[in-house]
C-alpha positions as CSV (number, residue, x, y, z in Angstrom):
1,M,141.4,90.5,105.9
2,L,140.2,91.9,109.3
3,A,138.1,94.7,107.7
4,T,136.8,92.3,105.0
5,F,135.8,89.7,107.6
6,L,134.1,92.1,109.9
7,D,132.3,93.8,107.0
8,K,131.0,90.4,105.8
9,V,129.6,89.6,109.3
10,K,128.1,93.1,109.6
11,S,126.4,92.6,106.2
12,T,124.9,89.3,107.5
13,I,123.7,91.1,110.6
14,R,122.0,93.9,108.6
15,K,120.6,91.5,105.9
16,H,118.8,89.5,108.6
17,S,118.1,92.4,111.0
18,M,119.9,90.5,113.8
19,L,120.8,93.5,116.0
20,E,119.2,96.8,117.0
21,R,120.7,99.6,119.1
22,N,120.7,99.0,122.9
23,D,120.1,95.3,122.4
24,S,121.0,92.9,125.3
25,V,122.6,89.8,123.8
26,L,123.4,86.5,125.5
27,V,126.5,84.9,123.8
28,G,126.9,81.2,123.9
29,L,130.6,80.7,124.6
30,S,132.1,77.2,124.4
31,G,135.7,78.3,124.1
32,G,136.1,76.9,120.6
33,P,137.2,78.9,117.6
34,D,133.7,79.8,116.3
35,S,132.3,81.0,119.6
36,V,135.5,83.0,120.4
37,T,135.3,84.6,117.0
38,L,131.6,85.4,117.6
39,L,132.5,87.0,121.0
40,H,135.3,89.1,119.4
41,V,133.0,90.3,116.6
42,L,130.1,91.2,118.8
43,Y,132.4,93.0,121.3
44,S,133.8,95.0,118.4
45,L,130.2,96.1,117.6
46,K,129.4,96.8,121.2
47,K,129.9,100.5,121.0
48,E,128.2,100.9,117.5
49,Y,125.1,99.1,118.6
50,S,125.3,100.0,122.4
51,L,125.1,96.3,123.2
52,N,124.8,94.8,126.6
53,I,126.6,91.4,126.4
54,L,126.3,88.5,128.8
55,L,128.4,85.4,128.2
56,A,127.0,81.9,128.9
57,H,129.0,78.7,129.1
58,L,127.7,75.1,129.6
59,D,129.9,72.2,130.7
60,H,128.2,69.2,129.2
61,K,130.4,66.9,131.3
62,F,131.5,64.9,128.3
63,R,135.3,65.3,128.7
64,G,136.1,65.5,132.4
65,E,139.2,67.7,133.2
66,E,139.2,69.0,129.6
67,S,135.7,70.4,130.0
68,R,136.7,72.1,133.3
69,A,139.7,73.6,131.5
70,D,137.3,74.9,128.9
71,R,135.2,76.6,131.6
72,K,138.3,78.2,133.1
73,F,139.4,79.5,129.7
74,C,136.0,81.1,129.2
75,E,136.1,82.7,132.6
76,D,139.5,84.2,131.8
77,L,138.2,85.4,128.4
78,A,135.3,87.1,130.1
79,K,137.7,88.9,132.4
80,K,139.8,90.0,129.4
81,Y,136.7,91.6,127.8
82,N,135.4,92.9,131.1
83,L,132.2,91.0,130.6
84,E,130.1,88.9,133.0
85,I,129.9,85.2,132.4
86,V,127.4,82.7,133.8
87,W,128.3,78.9,133.6
88,E,126.4,75.8,134.5
89,E,127.3,72.1,134.4
90,I,124.8,69.4,133.3
91,D,125.4,65.7,133.1
92,V,124.5,65.3,129.4
93,P,125.7,61.7,129.0
94,R,123.4,60.7,131.9
95,I,120.4,62.6,130.3
96,S,121.2,61.0,126.9
97,K,120.9,57.5,128.4
98,E,117.8,58.3,130.5
99,K,115.9,59.8,127.6
100,G,117.1,57.3,125.0
101,I,118.4,60.0,122.6
102,S,121.8,60.6,121.0
103,P,124.4,62.6,123.0
104,E,124.3,65.2,120.2
105,E,120.6,65.8,120.6
106,A,120.7,65.8,124.4
107,A,123.6,68.3,124.4
108,R,121.7,70.6,122.0
109,F,118.5,70.5,124.0
110,E,120.2,71.1,127.3
111,R,122.4,73.9,125.9
112,Y,119.4,75.9,124.5
113,D,117.4,75.2,127.6
114,F,120.2,76.7,129.7
115,F,120.5,79.7,127.3
116,K,116.7,80.3,127.4
117,R,116.5,80.0,131.2
118,L,119.3,82.4,131.7
119,A,118.1,84.9,129.1
120,K,114.6,84.9,130.7
121,K,116.1,85.4,134.2
122,R,118.2,88.4,132.9
123,D,115.4,89.8,130.6
124,I,117.5,89.2,127.5
125,N,115.6,88.4,124.2
126,K,118.5,87.7,121.9
127,I,120.8,84.7,122.0
128,A,123.9,84.6,119.7
129,V,125.5,81.3,118.7
130,G,128.5,80.7,116.5
131,H,127.2,78.5,113.7
132,T,129.1,78.9,110.4
133,S,128.3,78.1,106.8
134,D,130.2,74.8,107.3
135,D,127.8,73.9,110.1
136,Q,125.0,74.7,107.6
137,A,126.4,72.3,105.0
138,E,126.8,69.5,107.6
139,T,123.3,70.1,108.9
140,V,121.8,69.8,105.4
141,L,123.6,66.6,104.8
142,M,122.4,65.2,108.1
143,R,118.9,66.0,107.2
144,I,119.1,64.6,103.7
145,I,120.3,61.3,105.3
146,R,117.3,61.4,107.7
147,G,114.8,62.1,104.9
148,A,113.8,65.7,105.8
149,G,111.3,67.7,103.8
150,M,111.7,71.3,102.6
151,K,111.7,72.8,106.1
152,G,114.5,70.5,107.3
153,L,116.6,71.0,104.1
154,G,116.4,74.8,104.7
155,G,119.0,74.1,107.3
156,I,119.9,76.4,110.1
157,S,118.0,79.7,110.1
158,P,120.1,82.9,110.5
159,V,117.4,84.2,112.9
160,K,114.9,81.9,114.6
161,D,112.1,82.8,117.1
162,I,111.9,80.2,119.9
163,Q,109.5,80.7,122.8
164,G,109.8,84.5,122.8
165,F,113.6,84.6,122.2
166,K,115.5,85.3,119.0
167,I,118.4,83.0,118.2
168,I,120.8,84.9,116.0
169,R,123.8,83.5,114.0
170,P,126.0,86.3,112.8
171,L,128.7,83.9,111.4
172,I,126.2,81.8,109.3
173,E,127.6,83.1,106.0
174,I,131.2,82.8,107.1
175,S,133.2,79.6,106.3
176,R,135.3,77.7,108.9
177,K,138.4,78.5,106.8
178,E,137.6,82.2,107.1
179,V,137.2,81.8,110.8
180,E,140.6,80.1,111.0
181,A,142.3,82.8,109.0
182,F,140.7,85.5,111.1
183,I,141.9,83.8,114.3
184,L,145.4,83.4,112.9
185,E,145.5,87.1,111.9
186,T,144.1,88.5,115.2
187,G,146.0,86.1,117.4
188,L,142.9,85.0,119.2
189,K,143.3,82.0,121.6
190,F,140.8,79.2,121.7
191,R,140.2,75.7,123.0
192,K,140.3,72.5,121.0
193,D,137.5,70.0,121.6
194,S,139.0,66.5,121.3
195,S,135.5,65.0,120.8
196,N,135.3,66.8,117.4
197,N,137.7,64.1,116.1
198,K,135.5,61.1,117.2
199,T,133.5,59.7,114.3
200,I,131.0,58.1,116.7
201,F,129.1,61.3,116.4
202,T,127.1,61.7,113.2
203,R,128.0,65.3,112.5
204,N,131.7,64.5,113.0
205,K,131.5,61.6,110.6
206,I,129.9,63.8,108.0
207,R,132.5,66.5,108.5
208,L,135.5,64.2,108.6
209,E,134.5,61.6,106.1
210,L,131.5,62.4,103.9
211,I,132.2,66.0,103.0
212,P,135.9,65.3,102.0
213,L,134.7,62.4,99.9
214,L,132.1,64.7,98.1
215,E,134.7,67.4,97.7
216,K,137.2,65.0,96.2
217,N,135.0,63.0,93.9
218,F,131.9,65.1,93.1
219,N,132.1,68.9,93.8
220,S,135.0,70.7,95.4
221,N,132.6,73.5,96.3
222,I,130.0,71.2,97.9
223,K,129.8,73.1,101.2
224,K,128.9,76.4,99.4
225,V,126.5,74.6,97.1
226,L,124.7,73.0,100.1
227,A,124.6,76.4,102.0
228,N,123.1,78.1,98.9
229,M,120.5,75.3,98.5
230,A,119.5,75.7,102.1
231,E,119.0,79.5,101.7
232,N,116.9,79.0,98.6
233,L,114.7,76.3,100.2
234,R,114.3,78.3,103.4
235,T,113.1,81.3,101.4
236,E,110.5,79.2,99.5
237,D,109.5,77.4,102.8
238,E,108.9,80.8,104.5
239,F,106.6,81.9,101.6
240,L,104.6,78.7,101.7
241,N,104.3,78.8,105.4
242,K,102.9,82.4,105.3
243,H,100.4,81.3,102.6
244,A,99.4,78.2,104.5
245,K,98.8,80.1,107.8
246,R,96.4,82.4,105.9
247,K,94.6,79.4,104.6
248,F,94.6,77.8,108.0
249,R,92.7,80.8,109.4
250,S,90.2,80.6,106.5
251,V,89.3,76.9,107.0
252,S,89.5,76.6,110.8
253,K,87.7,77.6,114.0
254,V,90.1,77.9,116.9
255,S,89.4,77.8,120.7
256,Q,91.5,77.0,123.7
257,E,90.1,73.4,123.9
258,E,90.1,72.4,120.3
259,I,90.7,73.3,116.6
260,L,88.1,72.4,114.0
261,I,89.3,72.3,110.4
262,D,86.5,72.1,107.8
263,I,87.2,68.9,105.8
264,K,85.7,70.1,102.5
265,K,87.6,73.4,102.5
266,F,90.8,71.5,103.6
267,K,90.6,69.0,100.7
268,K,90.2,71.8,98.2
269,Q,93.8,73.0,99.1
270,P,96.8,71.8,97.1
271,E,98.5,68.8,98.7
272,A,101.6,70.9,99.4
273,V,99.5,73.3,101.5
274,R,97.5,70.7,103.4
275,K,100.4,69.4,105.5
276,R,101.3,73.0,106.3
277,I,97.8,73.8,107.5
278,L,98.0,70.8,109.8
279,R,101.4,72.0,111.0
280,A,100.0,75.5,111.7
281,A,97.1,73.9,113.7
282,L,99.5,71.7,115.7
283,E,101.7,74.8,116.4
284,E,98.6,76.5,117.9
285,F,98.8,74.0,120.7
286,K,102.6,74.4,121.0
287,G,103.2,70.8,120.5
288,D,106.8,69.5,120.1
289,L,106.7,69.0,116.3
290,R,110.3,67.7,116.3
291,R,109.0,64.4,117.6
292,L,106.6,64.0,114.7
293,T,107.9,61.5,112.2
294,Y,107.0,60.9,108.6
295,Q,104.8,58.0,109.7
296,H,102.8,60.3,111.9
297,W,102.1,62.6,109.0
298,K,101.0,59.6,106.9
299,E,98.7,58.5,109.6
300,M,97.0,61.9,109.7
301,E,96.6,61.8,105.9
302,D,95.1,58.3,106.0
303,L,92.8,59.4,108.8
304,I,91.5,62.4,106.7
305,D,91.3,60.6,103.4
306,N,90.4,57.0,104.2
307,R,89.4,56.2,107.8
308,P,85.8,56.2,109.0
309,V,84.2,59.0,111.0
310,N,85.3,59.1,114.7
311,S,88.7,57.6,114.0
312,I,91.5,59.0,116.1
313,V,95.3,59.4,115.8
314,D,97.3,60.2,119.0
315,L,100.5,62.2,118.5
316,P,103.6,62.2,120.7
317,A,103.2,66.0,121.0
318,G,100.2,65.4,123.4
319,I,97.6,66.1,120.8
320,S,94.8,63.9,119.4
321,V,93.6,64.3,115.8
322,A,90.1,62.9,115.1
323,K,87.5,63.1,112.3
324,D,83.8,63.8,112.6
325,R,81.4,64.1,109.7
326,T,82.5,67.7,108.8
327,N,85.7,68.5,110.6
328,I,89.2,67.4,111.5
329,V,89.3,67.9,115.2
330,L,92.5,68.6,117.1
331,K,92.5,68.4,120.9
332,L,95.1,68.4,123.7
333,I,95.2,65.0,125.4
334,K,94.5,65.5,129.1
335,S,96.9,63.6,131.4
């Protein structure tokens, strides 16, 4: 089992070019089974890849004394592996209320912000996190419920570039059952997060209620099916994105102040490519596309197809989209 498990993870690492020799890797360590397994696996590859490993732990302040015990566990684990660990505590419940977003979303944002700040400070360009194929299936279901398009249904990327950093997920093709069996066989210790059993969180409700229902009444292999679907959609999405970015360059004029997209050339593109051209344009300004809703995209389509010249749509990403006689005009809104 041990050799098979490690070989499967190494295959994922090679398949997605996650690691190179002499890499410095920041490892997100919560103390849970997935992150402990991730640490153990990367440590076992430390010599083969000449890795420099730094551990990072964030106390979200969700669970009081239990959270502090998680931090102590992670510090002890770092000593065991003779690795440096950096921890930080952030009042995520307070931030969630202040920003009017879910605790899950706030926790994810603050966690990755902490990882990126630390990685930048230490000149590390790879951040490893412990998502499994079960997390992939849960994510796909969450996004189906929210009405995501192809990009969203592609789920969690094995490797993702974010602001100059690479997020890598070596366990993304490993199931939670395989992690549990690996931990049992190796005798690894880990912390249990009591909040994982609370169905007030959407992901927990999907994991504890919806997936068991689907497994029992529809498809016992639903998690594998969803993970495979995500991989297929992600591959097609990547192809379409590359095609659309080439088209974007051919129909646009880009400057620091604005982007002009020729309306006639734009309208000659297939409908599936048009939205991607707009996405590529918005990404040029580094807007937060996560805040764009389906309604925002429909407003842009209506602007281009139906509204009169000089009409404007303001987006939450701090960008305005206007139409003149010949162009779609994207500009940053000055505060």
